[in-house]
N, C-alpha and C positions, 0 to 999 in steps of 0.2 A: 741600510735604507738612507741614512744621511747622504752617503757618497752618491748614491743613485739620484736623489734629489738635486745634488749639486751638479752631477753630470748632465742632467736633464736642463738644469738652467744655463750651463756652458753651452749645450747644443743650441738651445733657444737664442742665446745672445749671439753665437757665432753665425747662426742661420739668418739673423736679422741684419748683421753686418754684411754678410754675404749677398743679401738681397738688396741692400742699398748699392752695392757694387753692381749687381746684374740690372738693376733699374736704370742706373746712369748708361750702362753700356748698351743696354736695349734701345733707349730713346736715342742715343747717337748712332747706334748701328742701323735702325730703321730710317733714321733721317738721312744719314750718309750715304745709305745704299741707294736711295732715290737719286741723290745728286751723282754719285758715282756712275750708276747705269745710264743716267742722262748725258754725262760728260764723255764717258768711254764709249757709248752706243752698245746695242745688244751684242754684236758680233765680237767686239773686243773684250766686253764683259765676259761673254762665254769663252773666249780664248784664254783670259786670265785665269778662270775657274778650272779649265781643263789642264793648263799648262802647270800652274802652281799646284793644283790638286795632284799632278804626277809625281811632284817631290814629295808630297806628304805620304806617298807610298812608303817612304823610308822613315816617316815620322813615327810608325809604329814602335821605334825603339825609344822614343822620348816618353811615350805612353807606357811602356814596358818598365824602363827605368825609373820613372816617377812613381809607379806603383810599388816597385821593389824596393827602392830607396826610402820611400815613406813609410812602408811595413816595417822595415828593419829599424828606422829610426824611432818609430812609435814603440816598437817593442823594446828598443835599448832604453827609452825613457822610463818605462815601467819595469824593466829587468836590467839594470845597469850592471849586474853581476854576470851578465852573459854577452852584452854587446856595448861598444863604445860608440857614441855619436860621431865623434871627430875621426875614429878609424873608418866608419862606414862612409863619411863624407870623403875622405881622401882615396878610399877604394873606388867609389863611385865615379869620382872625377877622373881617375886613371883609365877606367873603363870607357868612360865617355869619350875621352880624348882619343883613344885608339879606334873607337866605333865611328868617330866623326870623319877620321881619316879614311876608313874603308868606305863609308858613304861617298865622300868627295871622289874617290877613284871609280866607283860604280856609277855615279851620276854623270860624270866626265866622259864615260866611255859608253856604256849601254845606254844610259839615259839620253844623252846628245844623239846616238845613233837612231833611237826609237823616235825622238822629237822629229828628226829631218826625214826619216823613211817611213813612218808608219802612221803619224797623226794626220788627221784632215785639217790643214792650216792653210788659209789663202796665202799665194806665194809672195804677195806683197807685204804680209805680216810675219813672214818667217824670221827676220832679223829681230823684230820686237819680242817675238815669241822666245828667242834665244836670251834676250834680256831678262825677261821675266823668269826664265828657268834657272839662270845663274844666279839672280839675285833672291829667289825663292830657296835655293840651295844654301846660300850663306845665312838666310833667316833661319832654316831649319838647324844648321849648326849652332848658331847662337842659341836657339832655343834648347838644344840638347845639353849645352854646357851650363843652362840655366837651371836644369833639373835638381841638383842636390840643394840648391837655395830655396826653391818653391816647395820641395818636399819637406825640408825643414820647417818652414812656416806652418805646412799643413800639420806635421808630427807635433808641433808645439802648440797647435791650434791658436795661432795669432792671426786670425781671419781679418781682424781690423786692417792688417797690412795690405791685403787685397782690395779692400774697399777703398783706402786712401790712394794707393797707387794708381787705382783705376781712374781716378780724376784727371790724373796726368795722362794716361792711356786714351781716355775719351777725348780730352782736349786735342791732343796730336792727331787723332784720327779725324776729328771735326775740321780741323786746320787743313789736312789733306784734302777733304772733299771740297772745301772753297777754294783751295788752291788750283786744283784741277780746272776749275771754271774760268781762270783768269790767265793761265799760262798758254803759250802758243807751241810749246814743244810737244813731242810725241807723248800724249797723255797716258798710254799704257805703259811705256817704260819709265816715265816719271811716277806713276802710281806704285811700280814695283819697287823704285829706289826707296820711296818715301816709307812704304810700308816695311822694308828691311830696317831702315833708320829708327823707326818706332820700337821694333823688336830689340834692336841694340841698346836703345835708351832704357827700356824697362827692364832688360838684363841688368844693366849698371845699377839701377835703382834697388832692385831686390837685393843684389849682392851687397850693396851698402847697408841696406837695413838689416841684413842677417848678420853682418859683422859687427854692427853697433848696437842693435836691440837683443840679439839672442846670444851668438858666440862667434868670435872672430877664427875662422877656421884657415888652415894653412894647407898647401899642397905638399910641403916638405914634411920630412920624416917618414918613419917606417910605415909600411902598408901591410896589415896582417894578410898573409897569403889566405889563411882559412877563411876569413871574411870575404876576400875576393871569390873564393870558390863557392861560397854560400849564396852570394849575391848573384854570380853568374848561372848557378844552377837554378835559383828562383827566377831570375829574370829570364833565363833561356827558354823556360816553359811558358812563362807569360808572353814572350815575345812571339812565340808559336801561334798563339790564338789572337793575339793584337796585331801581328803581321797579316794573318788571315782576314781579320775585320777590315784592315786598311785596304787590303788587296780587293776584298769584295766590294768595299765602297768606290774605290778607284777603278776597279774593273768594270763595275756598272757605268762610271762616268764615260769610260773609253768606249764600251759597246754602245751607249748612246750616240757617241760621237761618230763611231764607224757606221751605224745605221742610220742616223738622222741628221748629223753635223752639228756645228757649234750653236746654233739657235736652241736646239733642245738641251745642250748643256747649260745654256743661259737659264733655262727654265728650272733645270735641276739645281743650278746654283743659287737661285733665289728661294727655291723650296727648302734647300739645305740651311740657308740663312735663317728662314723664318723657324724651322725646326730646332736650330741651334739656341735661338733667342727663348723659344718656348721650354726647351728642355732644361735650360739653366734654371728655370723655377725648381725642378727637382734636384738637379746637380748640386746646387748650393746646399740643399738640406742634406743631401748625401756625403758632400764634402765636409760637412759638419759632424755627422755621424760615424763615418768610416774609421777616424783615428780611435773613437771610443770602442767600436767593434774589436779592433785588434788589441787595444789595451785591456779591455775586459776579459778577453781570451787568455792574453799573456799572464794576467793576474790569476787565472783560473775560476774566475766568476762566470760560469757557463749559463746559469739562470739569467743574468743580465745580459750576457751575449745574446741568447734567445730573444729575449725582449726586444733588443735593439734591431735584430734582424726582422722580426715582425713588425716593429714600428716603421722601420727605414723603407720597407717594401710597401707598406700601406701609405704612408705619408708622400713617399716618391711617387707613387701612382696618382694619388689624390692631387698633389700640386701640379702634376702635368696635365691630368684629365680635366680639372677645374678651369684652366686656361686654354686648353686646346679645344674642348668641346663647343664653346661659342664661336672660336675662330673657324673651326670646320665647317659651322653652319653657314657663315658668311664670307667664306675665303674669297669668293669672285669680287664681292664689293670692297673688301679691305685691300686686295691687290690694286684695283682700279684706283682707289683713293691713295695709296701708297706710291704707285710707281705711274710714270708718264707713259710708258709702253710695257704691256704686260706679254711676254712670250707665250706662245700657244702651249697648252697642256700644264702650265704653272700650278693652276688650282688643284688639278687631279693629283699632281706630283706632291703639292703640300699635304693634302688629306692623307695619302698612302703613306708617306714618310712619317708623319706624326703617329699613325697607327702602329707602324713598326717600331718607333722610338719609345712609345708608351710600355710595349711589351719589354723592351730591352731595359728601360729604367726599372721595372719591377724585379727584374732578375739580379740587378747590380749589388744589392747588399747581400744576397746569397752568394755570389762570386767573391765579394770581399771577406765574408765570413770563412770561405773556404780557403782563401789566400792566407788568412790569419793563421791557419794551421800549418802553412808550408807545404802542405800535400797538394801540389798544383800540377804535377805531371800528366795524370790521366784525364782530368777535366779539360784541360788545355787541349789535348789530343782530340778529344771529342768534340770540343768548340770549334777546332780548326777545321775538321772534316765537314761539319755542317756549314760553317761559313763560307768555305771555299766551294762547296756544291752549289752555291747560288749562282756563280759565273757560268758554268756550263748549262746549267738548267736555264739561265736567262737568255743565253746565246741560242739554245735550241728553240726557245719560245719566239724570239724575235725573227729567227730563220722562217718559222712556220706562218709569220705575217702577224703576230700579236703587237699592238702598239707599246709604246714606252712603259706603260703603267704596270704591265705584267712583272717587271723586275721588282718593283717594290711590294707586290703581292708576295712574290717568292720570298723576298726579304722578311716579311712579317711571319711567314710560316717558319722559317729557319730561326728566328728569334724565340718563337714559342717553343720549338724544339730544344733549344739551349736552356730555357728556363726548366724544362722538364728533366734533362739531364743534370742540370745544377741541382735539383732537388735530391736526385738520387745519391749525389756526392754529399750533399748536406747531411742526409741520414747517416752515411757512413762515418763522417768526420766529426760532426757536431752532436749527433744524435737526435736530429729533428726529423720526424717522419713526414712523408708527403701528406698523410692525413692531417697531421699537426698543423703544418704550413697551410694546407688548404682551408682548415676551419679558421685560422687565425688571419690569413690573408686574402686567399682566393674567393672564399664565400662572400666576404665583405666588399671586395672590388666587383665581384659580378653582380651583386645587389645595386651597387651605386650605378653601374653601367646600363642595366635593364631599367632602373627607375628614370634616370636621365633620359634614355632613349625613348622611353614611352612618353614622357612629358614633352620632350622636343618634337616628337611624331605628332602629338595631339595640338599642341600650340601652333605648330607650321600648317596643320590642316585647317585650323579655325581662323587664322588671320590672313588678310590679303597679301599678295605677292608684290608688296612695293618695298623701296629701300627703307622708308620709316619703320615700317611693321617688321622687316627683316632685322633691323637693327634692335628693335624691341624684343624679338624673338631671342636674339643672342644675348642680351642683358638678363631676359628671364631664365634662360638656360644656365647662364654663369652663376646667378644667385641660387637657383634650384641645385646646381651641382654642389655648391658650398654647403647648403643645408643639408642635403641627403647624405653628403660625405661626413658631416658633422654628426649626423644621427646613426647612420648605419656603417660608416667606414673606419670608426675608431672605438676604442673601449671607453667605458665609464670613467676609469682613472685618467685617461688621456684627456677626455672632455672636461673633467674637473680641473685637471692642469692647466689646460688653455683657458679656462673661465678666470681662474685665479690669476694667470699672467696678464690677461686683458684688464682685470680690475685693478692689479697693481700699476699698469701703465696709465690708465684713466685717472687714478688718484694722483700720480705724479704730475700729470697735465693740468 
């Protein structure tokens, strides 16, 4: 019981640190996006998103490696008799070096061919697009080689590092935004150079932190072939679904480019940026709980594992929903305030992408729990099939004359199916039935959605349709979402824990 209480306090502390990080990045992101869009222009902004986004198709390896390395390191911390952290570090670095070389070859052959022959790019901007492509490729490789260090920070739950280093990252990105406004060079190329430079700097800082504050790792020495095989097996199946997810996201981007051109890519790019900022409210909490889910399973504490799954699913949803519900209500007004020029369809894309993401966030703790067991083969096959089906279904829908919104509706349906499939595997590997998950999670979040939707509809009907009253509606919906979530979305024990935590903080102040 004491360990559970300590773990809850650690999760709360790490979540607060991650929120400080997120708040800083959110402010900088929204402010710099406005300046960057203004300085680059809608066309170049859309061009950067689609070309740099094409490179991130290979970034699924980064996500897969991060999940795999962090899982094995978390397991090793709890079960040092089975795994060694330094051995896992060396094995992952060698795997990543080989994969980086493979990505470089593919990108410089197939990637460049696709850029020149298939993408819709104004002829006068093709050279700039190539610069963006090459620099984004280098940025990806730097990011890949950073994975073992960031995984180590997460596994050891040193979340303060993310918060402190983010101050440097935010300052750099803010400087880039201002610099674009005063230089006379090609701003798209300059932006790509500077973004790569920031990624390289952050990589150096993370490496230095891990070597000085956690453990100095070396590439030299023997590398256990058994660990490499286990890592590759685990990562291989995770890569299957993550690859499918990235192909789906970028495939949607390419479809929108083929059917509608760079302007719609700009609208999607802005919508994705809004979604990314909002999603961080939930992702930061999940980042704090994921190592605990893995460690509790590794130690055989299945009861606590179940509790964390339910708690993470509920809180992940609540955090995302409370922030997104007022934003969805006044999306048009916020975009007009934020941006000097709002690309067509941006407001609809924002709302639909948020809906798809809320479903995905709710399923994330379930997938983490299944990953903790190491039994990832079959669930990743199912997820890949569902994710990849979005591309042909979206293409057929666009061919029949539907507008761009249809692809995000299809994406929401796919995310719902993934949650359902994940629950089937959760029962098999952890022992949690769909009924048990439904009672502890789905019933509560359904009550929140229905209650807030009813309140929002009522207040919107009663108040005049002016900016002042729309802003008032959003504030009321936000506060109502918090109150209803506190009353209906969490258990009595969780309410008491939150109340006691708030009391302690108030006493300190």
